[in-house]
C-alpha positions in Angstrom: -2.7 -7.8 4.6 -5.6 -8.3 2.2 -5.6 -10.4 -1.1 -5.1 -7.5 -3.5 -2.1 -5.8 -1.5 -0.4 -9.3 -1.2 -0.6 -9.8 -4.9 0.9 -6.3 -5.6 3.6 -7.0 -3.2 4.4 -10.3 -4.8 4.2 -8.9 -8.2 6.8 -6.1 -7.3 9.2 -8.5 -5.7 8.9 -10.8 -8.8 9.9 -7.9 -11.0 12.7 -7.1 -8.8 14.1 -10.5 -8.7 13.7 -10.6 -12.6 15.9 -7.4 -12.7 18.4 -8.7 -10.3 18.7 -11.9 -12.5 19.0 -9.6 -15.6 22.0 -8.0 -13.8 23.7 -11.2 -12.9 23.4 -12.3 -16.9 25.0 -8.8 -17.8 27.9 -9.6 -15.2 28.3 -12.9 -16.7 29.0 -11.9 -20.2 31.9 -10.0 -18.8 33.4 -12.9 -16.8 35.9 -15.6 -17.8 34.6 -18.7 -19.4 35.0 -20.6 -16.3 33.1 -17.9 -14.2 30.4 -17.8 -16.9 29.5 -21.5 -16.4 29.3 -20.7 -12.6 27.0 -17.6 -13.2 24.8 -19.7 -15.7 24.3 -22.6 -13.1 23.4 -20.0 -10.6 21.1 -18.2 -13.0 19.3 -21.4 -13.8 18.8 -22.3 -10.3 17.4 -18.8 -9.6 15.1 -19.0 -12.8 13.7 -22.3 -11.2 13.0 -20.7 -8.1 11.5 -17.7 -9.7 9.2 -19.9 -11.8 8.1 -21.5 -8.6 7.3 -18.1 -7.2 5.4 -17.2 -10.3 3.3 -20.4 -10.1 2.4 -19.5 -6.2 1.4 -16.1 -7.4 -0.9 -17.4 -10.2 -2.5 -19.7 -7.4 -3.0 -16.7 -5.2 -4.3 -14.6 -8.0 -6.8 -17.4 -9.1 -8.0 -18.1 -5.8 -11.2 -16.8 -4.3 -11.2 -14.3 -1.6 -11.9 -16.7 0.9 -9.4 -19.5 -0.2 -6.5 -17.2 -0.9 -4.9 -17.6 2.6 -4.4 -21.2 2.1 -2.4 -20.5 -1.2 -0.5 -17.6 0.9 1.4 -20.3 2.9 2.9 -21.7 -0.3 3.6 -18.5 -1.8 5.3 -17.4 1.5 7.6 -20.5 1.6 8.4 -20.0 -2.1 9.1 -16.2 -1.5 11.7 -17.2 1.2 13.3 -19.8 -0.8 13.7 -17.2 -3.6 15.0 -14.8 -1.2 17.6 -17.0 0.2 18.7 -18.0 -3.3 19.1 -14.5 -4.6 21.0 -13.4 -1.6 23.1 -16.3 -2.0 23.8 -15.5 -5.7 24.7 -11.9 -4.9 27.2 -12.9 -2.2 28.9 -15.3 -4.3 29.3 -13.0 -7.3 29.9 -9.7 -5.4 
């Protein structure tokens, strides 16, 4: 996969995760006060992981065509962390 395709894939996934986080926020507004706290804690964890993924995306975006493969490894790790956190959140609140 070339750099441009990888960036497009990352951006699409970041957008999807943001939409899923927005859904969790909407669900939290309808939950009990106790559950709202749990939702907010989970959403904050997801936000931090998404921010890490965004930072990796920006590194890939700013890298040269020759160097982007080096940044890809960090981005892939951040991607996996975010995917696992998102899956855990949906399992917890579904």
